[in-house]
Residue, then its C-alpha position, 0 to 999 in steps of 0.5 A: m551491496q545488499w541494502l535491504s533484506f527480504y521479508e521472507p518467505v517471498n511470493h508466498l501468501k501469509s494469513v494476517a486475519e480471516n479473509v486477509w493475506i499479505a504477500d511480500g515480494g522482492i526489492t524494487a529501486m525507485a529513482m529519487y533525487g538522482v539515485h535509486i533507493p531500494f524498497t521492499t514490496r508487499m501486496t494485500v489480498v482480501r477475499l470478499n464475501d462472494g469469493q472474489l479476490w481484491v488485490h492491493s498494490p500487486i507485487a511482481y507476478t509469478p506463476e507460483l503466487a498466482a496458483q496460491l491465489d487461485a486456491l483462494g478465489e477468483v482474482s477480480h480487482l487489481v488496485s493501484p493505491n497511489m500513482i507510484h504503485y501500479a507497475h506490476i498490474p499489467g503482469w497480473a492483468e495479462h494472466y487475469p484478463n477479466a479482472r477490473t484494474w483500478a486507477s488511483p489519482g494521477v496514476r495514468e499520467r505517471a505511467q505515461g510519463q514513465g513509459i509503462d504500458v498499463w490500462f485501467s478499466d475503472d477509477l477509484g473515487d471517494d466512495p467504495s465501489e459497489a463490488w466491495y462497499e459492504e466490506i471495505d471502506q475507502l477514502r482519498f487522503r487529500g492535502s498533498s500537492v504531489m500525490e494523493e493516496m487511496v486508503f482502505f479499511h476492511r471492516p470485518s477484520r478491522t484492518l487498515i490498508v495504506t501504502d506510503l502514508i506509513e513506512n516502517f522499515d525494520p532496522a535489522k533488515v537494513h544495511w547499517a549505512y542506510r539506517g541513518l537516511l531512514r531515521l532522518t526521513g522518519v520511517v524506521a520501526p516501530h515509529g514509522q510514518a510518511p517519509l519526510d519528503y512526502r510530509f513536506t508536500f502537505r505544507g499549507r494543506k494540513k487542514q485537509a489531511r487532518a480531516c482525512f486522518k480523523a476519518m481514519l481514526g473513526w474506523q478504529p483499526e486493530r491492525i495496519l498493513l503497509a507496503h514497506g516495512n513491518w506491518i502492525q498487528h495489534d493496537g492499530t489505532a494507537a499506532l495510527k496516532r503515532a504515525f500521524r503525529w506530524l499533523d499536530 
């Protein structure tokens, strides 16, 4: 049974703003609660002023997609934004051995536990790297007892880049038997948010999360790019407020 439809065309760069692209990939199945739950996949690409490419949450490597990236610039940064978005970094790092690979909090331990061979050259911290601080802001979204996510903001285009803090599945792309589960977890467009199980991990720690959310609001994003579901092209600040209503 086909539970989800692709965000076609897949493995093809799509421009969303000046020097910002997304590429949608295939369906991945994540083991959760004793079953495998399907997710669509997406990566974000930013071309920095020096022509280097910053690749967030890489999807599976393909030669065709690599050729498209090569036409834009040099793949220099492969970013794991959280501990469950990293598995495709080795495939890209093999093709681009000079690229820096960036570890999110807890990802090394997660990869080791999953038996995935991945090597990270650098760690993401509270402050942006010297390689992109002039263009991309970042923060470590704290408060979860299980997983902290690195959030990014491309200042020139006012683009917020998140991963699992907002999931926004298009019901038209979801099999009818799967829609009820997604509605229950609160991740159906146009009112997507963090999934219910992830929100539970902030219990007793929402003060930290609210401080991070306040910082994100201060960026006043125009658009929001995310790994799973419909991305948000306009009124990003209003959409951000809706997505984090669970912090009230």
